N, C-alpha and C positions, 0 to 999 in steps of 0.2 A: 504494500500500500504506500510505500515511500518512493518518491522519484529518485532516480540516479542520473548521472550525467548522460547516460545513453538511453534512458527509458523514462518517459513521463508517466507517473502513476495516474490511474483513472481519476482519483480525487483531485488531481492538479490539472486535468484536462480543461480547457477553456469552457466547454459546455457544462461542466460540473461546478464551476467556481461560484455559482449563485446558490448552491446547496449549503445548508447549515453545516458548519464544521463539526458541531457536536455529534451529528449523525455518524460521520466517519470515525470520530473518537470512540463512539459506542461500539462500533464494529471492531476497531483495533483493540479495545479493552476486552471484548468477548473472545477474540482470537488469542490474546495473550493468556487468558484464563484456560482456554482449551489446550494451548500449547504447553502450559505449565504441567500438564499431566503427561508424564514421559511416554506412555503408550499411545497417546493421541497426537503428539507433536508432529506437525507437518502433514496430518491426515485430513484435517478440516480446513477448507479454504475460506477466504472472506466471502466468496460467492455462495458457499454453503450457508454461512451465517446469515447472509442477506436473504437467501431462499427460506430459511427457517423462520426468520423474523417476519417476512412477508406472509408466510403460511399462518403464523400465530396471530398476526394482526387481522387477517381475513376472518379467522375463526372467532376471535374476540369481538369482531364487529357483527357476528351472527351469520357469517358465511360458512361455506363448507370447510372441513379440515381434509387434508390430503397428505399422502406420504411424499417425502422429499428424498431423492437419492443423494447420498452424501459421499464425500471422499474425492480426492483429486483424480481418481480413475473413473468416475461416473460417466464421463464423456466417451469412454471407450466401449461402453456396452450398448 
């Protein structure tokens, strides 16, 4: 989630600069908590966290709940 000299992070892309910074901070904090568990380190991506947060927000708003495929390898199935 952090930009490097050779890569602009999605949060720093011009189209995302109008988004509230604390939203990105929440995802970064959630990822840090997951990565603090040794067996989970580098298995859950920020995209996974956003997908779960979206699913939970929809369910809390009265919408349906649904399964979310997790893990950095989910795009290979």
